[in-house]
Each structure stands twice: as structure tokens, then as C-alpha cells.
N, C-alpha and C positions, 0 to 999 in steps of 0.2 A: 339669192342663190342658196341651194342646199349644200351645206359643207360636206354632208356624207357622200356626195358624188365626186369629191376631190380626194384623190389618193394621197395619203401622207408619204408614200414612197417616192413622190416627185422630188423631194429634197435629197433622197439618196441618189437619184439619177443625176441631180445637179452636182452633188459633192463628188460623185464618181467620175463625172466628165471633166471637171475643172482641172485636176492634176495633169491629165494627158495634154490638155491644151496649153497649160503652162510649160510642160516638158518640150513640146514641139517648138515653141518660141525660144526656149532656152537653148535648144540645139542650134537653131538658126543663128544666134548671136554668140555662140560659144567662143569663137575666135576673134570677133570684131575688136574687143579692147586690148587684145594681145597679139595683133597681127604680126608685128615685127619679131616677137619672141618665137612665134610658130614658124615664120619664114626662116629664121636663123636655125631653129631646131632641126628642121627638115632640109635645109639647104635649098629652098625654093624661092621663087620671086614673090614679092608682095601681091602681085596680080593673082598668082595661083592661090594664095591664102584668101584673098577677097572673093574669089570664085566659090569658096566653100559657103559663104553666106548668100552670094548671088544665086546659088543653086535653088534656093527657096523660091525666088521670084520666077526663075525659069520654069521650074516644075509646076508652080501654081498656074502659070499661063497655059501649060500643056494639059494639066489634069483638072482644072476648075470645072469644065463642063462634064467630063466623065464622072466626077464626084457628085455634081448636081443630079446627073442621071441616076446614079446609084441611090441617092437619097430619095428621089421621087419614085423610083421603080421598086426598090427593095426596103426602104426605110432608113431612118437615121442610125439605128443600131448597127446595121451592116456596114455603113460608112464609117462609123466610129471604130468598129472592130478592125476594119482594114487599116485605118490611120494609126490605131494603137499598136497593131502588130508590126507595121513598118517602122514605127518609132522605137518601140521597145527592142525588137530583134536587132535592128541595124545600129542602134546606139551601142548595143553590146558588141557587135562586130567592130564598130569604130574604136572601141576601147581595147578589145582583144588584139586587134591587128594595128595598134597605134604606132608600131615601129615603121610602118610603110605609109608614106603620104598618099600613095595611089589608093590603098585600101581605105584610108580615112576619107578620101574624096569620094570614092564610089559609095561608101556607106552614107555619107552626107547627102549625096544626090538621091539615093533611094529613100532615106528618111524624109527628104523634102517632098517626095511624091505624096506622102501621107498627110501633109499639112492641109490641102483643100478638103480632104475627107474628114478632117477634124473640125476645121473652122466653119464649114458650110452647114453644119447640122443645127446651128443655133435656133433658127426659126421653127423647124419641124419638131425638135425636141421640146421646145417651149409649148408649141401648139398641142402636141400629143399628151403632155402631162399637166400643164398648168392652166387654171382658169384665166379668162381673158385679162382680168385686172392684175394678175401676177406675171404676165408674160414679159412685160417690160423689165421687171425685176430680174427674171431669169436671163433674158437677153443681156442685161447690163452686167450681171455677175460673170457670165461667160465671156463677155468682152473685157472685163477687168482682168480675167485670167490671162488673156493675151498680153495686156499691159504688164502684169506681174512677170510674165515670161520674158518680156523685153528687158526689164529692169535687173532681174536676178543675175544673169551672166555678166552684166556690166561691172558688178561689184565682185561676184564670186570667182570668175575666171582669173583675174589678176592675182587674187589671193591664193587660189589653188595652184596655179602654175608656178608661182614663186615658192610655195611651201612644200609641194609634193611632186611637182613635175607634170609633164604633159599626159603621160599614160594614166597615172592615178587620177588626174583631173577628169579625164574622159570616163574613167570607171565611176566616179561620183555621179556624173550626168547619166551614165548608163543605169545605175541602181535606181535613180529617181524615175527614169523612163520605164524600166521594167516593172516597178511597183505600180506606177500609173497605168500601165498596160493591163496588169492583173486586175486592178480595180474595175476597168472597163469590162473585161471578160467575165468577171464574177457578178457584178452588180447591175450592169446596164440592161434594161428591158425596153422593148419597142414602144409599148403603150399599156395603160392600165385596163382592167376588165371593163370599167365604165368610163367613157370619155369625159373629160372635164367640161364644164359649161363654157360656152363661147364658140366662135366660128372655128371650123376645122382648118387644118393646114391647106393652103392653096398651092398647087404645083406651079413652078416657074414656067412662064411661057417664053421659050426661046425660038419661036417660029420667026421666019423672015418677016412676016407681016407685022408681028408685035414689035420686033426690033426696029423695023422701018418707021413705025408710028412714033417710037421714042426719039429717033433721030430727026424727025420733023418738028420736034419740040425745041424751040429756040433756047429756052432757059436750061433745058436738060443738056443740050450740047455744050453750052457755056460752062455748066457745072462739071461736065466730063473733062473739059479742057483744064479747068482749075484743078480738078482732082489729079489729072495726068501730071501736072507740074508739082502741086503741093505734096501729094502722097509719095510721088516718085522721089522728091527731094528728102522727105522724111525717111524713106527707106534707105536712101543713099547715105545720109548722115549716120544712121544707126549702123549700117554695114561698114562704113569706112572711118568710124570715129577716131581710131588711133592713127590711121594714115593721115587724116586731116590735121591732127594736132602734134604729131611726134616731131616735126621739124622745128617746133618752138620750145623744145626742152620739156615737153609734157611726158611723164612716164606712163607705162601701161596702166598702172593702178590709178593714176590721176585721170587718164582718159576714160577709164571705167566709171569713175565718180562723176565726171562731166556727162557721160552718156546716161548714167542713172538719173542725174538731175534733169536731163532733157526729158526722160520718160516719166519720172515721178511727178514732176510739175505738170506734165501733160495730162496725167491721170486726173489731177485736181482740176485742170482746165476743162477736161472732157465732162466733168460732173457739174462744175460751177457755171460755165458760160452758157450751156444749153438751158439751164434753169433760169438764168437772168434773161436770156434771149426770149424764152417763152413768156416770162413775166412782163417784159416791156413790149412784146409783140413785134419784134423786128429780128431779121436774121442776116439779110444781105449787108447791113451796115456793120454788123459784128465781123463778118467775113472780110469786108473792105478794110476795117481798122487792123485786123490781124495781119492781113497780107502786107499792108503798108508798114506795119511795125517790123515785120520779118526782114525787110530790106536792110535796114541798119543793123539788125541783130545778126544776120548772116555775114555782113561785113565784119562785125566783131569776131565771129567765129573764124574769119579768114585771117585777121591781123593781130588781134589781142594776144599778148603773151602771158599775162598774169593768170595763174591757176584759179584764184578766187574770182576774178572778173569773168573768166570763162565759165565757171560754174553758174554764176548769176545769169550770164547771157544765154547759156544753154537752157536754164530753167525757164526764163521768160519766153524763149523760142518754143520750147515744148508746150508750155501753157497756151501759147497763141495758136500754134498749128493744130494741136490735138483738141483744143477747146472748140474750134470751129469745125473739126473733122466730122462730127455727126451731120452737119449740113451736106457734106460731100460723100460720106462713106456709104450711104445706103445703096447707091448704084455704081460705085466707083472703085471698089477694092481691086477688081481685075485691072482697071486702067492704071492704078498705082503700082501694081506688080509689073506690068509691061514697062511703064516709064522707069520704075526703079531699076530693073535689069538694064535697060538702055542707058540710064544716067550713070550707073556704076561703070559700065564698059567705056562710055565716053569720058568719064572722070579719069579712069586709068590711062586711056589713050592720050588725053590732053596733058595730064600731069607728067607722063613719061616723056612726051615730046618736049614739053616746056621745062622739064627738070625741077618742077615744084608743084605744089597743090594750089598755089595762088590763082593761076589761070582758070582751072575748073571751078574753084570757089567763086570767083567773079562771075563765071557763067551761071552759077546757082543764084547769085544776087540779081543778075539781069533777068533770068527766067521768072523770079519772084516779082520783080518790078513789072514785067509784062502782064502779070495777072491783074494789076490794079485797074487798067482800062477795061479788061474783060469783066471784072466783078461789077464795075459801074454800069454795065449794060444789062446785068441780071435784074430780074424783078422778083419781088416777094411772091411766094406761092399764094394761090387763091384762097387756100385754107387759112393762112395767116391773115390775109387781108379781111376775109369774112369775120374772123374772130375779133379783129380790132374794131370792126364796124358794129359788133353786137353790143 
């Protein structure tokens, strides 16, 4: 490969894109570890506060395909700019009008529209700027930005709301989002003058015929079912972390630490387990072990009262589910958003009816257990089998 054909500006593109991706995920989970504080501050129900995070899943479902169209038709820069403007401008309105819960909610829903315009650019941005052998690195760093965005508000929101109050907390997030927006507007370019070596970006095929072929694939359908359950539960736990834990004497700050442990250990799992899986040449067995392990772990999240024990349980849970997520994520992010929104609504309805979170948490355990026989019916991909035979 001729290195002179690879633009060094590709790293500027990556560095400029990462902060806005972190920002949108921080906005998603701003209120999750402090839900009870926000409910009391505004005099609204816990359900109303939880809908602030659920907005992201709802808007992703609605705008995923429009975002994909913009990326395919007009390029990833246009999509990134749309997402960055929605995030930066409406993070600012969320802070300026923080005295009104309605204004905060409207801002949050509009910010959520931008998320698919930001997250869906990964493949095209990497293909436009990076040579083939560096694209996995670029994809990985952009994915890690999402994980960082999950983790930061779990720790930061409880600290800020206790030390400076709700409005100043929202201004801190707004400043981060506006600076990130400006980085996109100033530094992002669509493509270099000379394309990098390697295959060009292939447009997604959303035709009825292509989708029909996928749904005739037995293993693909089973994978989607597992993704529907696993990623939906992952999104639900992140969204409702304080709601799940507060009845056991866990403070918002402690809930944030538990949530951060869930994600941080998950990042380690997402790096380590795929490497081990590739090295030993099996994937389905890893998925089966992870799902089986999550059943008692989710029971622990339901009943354990010790803060230290909950941190450990959350860390192992995050390591397990996010460690095998690469097996599921490639074709299943949308499924996880659909199930996440559905599970949050069901969680709220069941917990409200039952008077505690125990019943919906048991539902999460049962759904996870249902995955076990589904995973046992899945087969290793042909590529993995062929590699093992070589």
C-alpha cells in the first residue's frame, strides 16, 4: 500500500467526530442515575422522568431509516452536521429553560432525533477516510465513544446535581455539546481528494427483497430474537438504574457508580471476549455461557442490598452482555431500540401495578432464561467453521 494515498487528516476526522458521539449518549442518560431527584425537583412522576431517556429509543426507531437515507444519498458529513446541530442547540435550550419540565422534555426528544444521524455514520466515515486495514480501528474508537458516553453521566450527574443543582448541571452538559458541535462544523470533511486504498463504502440495501432474504435465514432470525431481548434489557437497565435500586436504600450517587461499573466492565468485555472468541474459533458457546450467567446475575440485581455486592454483580453483568454484544450488534441495534422502549414502558406499567420493581425484574430474569434454548439452536457462521477447518 502506498502510504502517500492515505490522508493524515483522517485522524482529525476521527477526533472531531468522537466528542459529539460521547455528547449524545451523555444526554441520553443524564437523568437515569438521578431520576428520583429530578422527579422531586419538578414535581412529576418517575415515569415522566424515565421517558426522558426512553425518548432516545423512540426517536431512533422513527429516524433510523431517514438517517441511513441521508448518509447514503448526501454523505456522512451532512448526517453528522444534522445530528450535531440538534444536539448542541437543544442541549442549550434544555439548560436555558430548565425551570420548565415541559421545555426540558421537548428539548430532550429533539436531541434524541439527532442520535441516529450521529451513530449511523461509522461505516461510511471509516470507508471514506481510512484504508481497509485501519477501518476496524476507526469503527472501534467510534464505538468506544458511545460506551464513554454511557459511563460519564452515571458518575457525573449525581455529583453535579448535588453540588450545583439541576440547571447548572444541564449547562455543563450544554457546554460540552456545543463545543462538540463546533468541532464537527469546523473540522469534518466528507472525503479526501484521493480515496484511501480498499473497497469503497457499499450502500445499505433496504429493499423488500433483501430484507426478505435475511428473514429466511434461520440463524439470523434467532440472532435478532436474542438481540431483541438482550439489548432491550441492557437499554432498560441503563435507563432505569436508579429506579431499580432506590427501594433498597441505594443513593443516586451509588446508583450512578453501579451503572458506571455496568458499562465500564462492559467495555472491557467488548474488547476481551471477541479477541478470545476469535482465537478459539467459537462464538455461540460464548453467547450461551454469557446468557446463562446473566440469569443469576439479574436475580442479584433484583434482590441484593449490599452496595459493594451490587457493584460486583453489575460489573460481571456488563462484562457478560457487552462482551458478546459484537455477535449481536451488527444487524440488531434497531431491534434493541424497539425492545428497549417496549421494555421500559412494560417495566413502568408492571412496577406501578405491583407496587415494586421486583415483578418486572423477575420478568427480565425470565426473558433472559428464555434466550438459553434459543441460543442452543443457533449455529456457528460458515466463516468461523471454515476458519477452524483450515
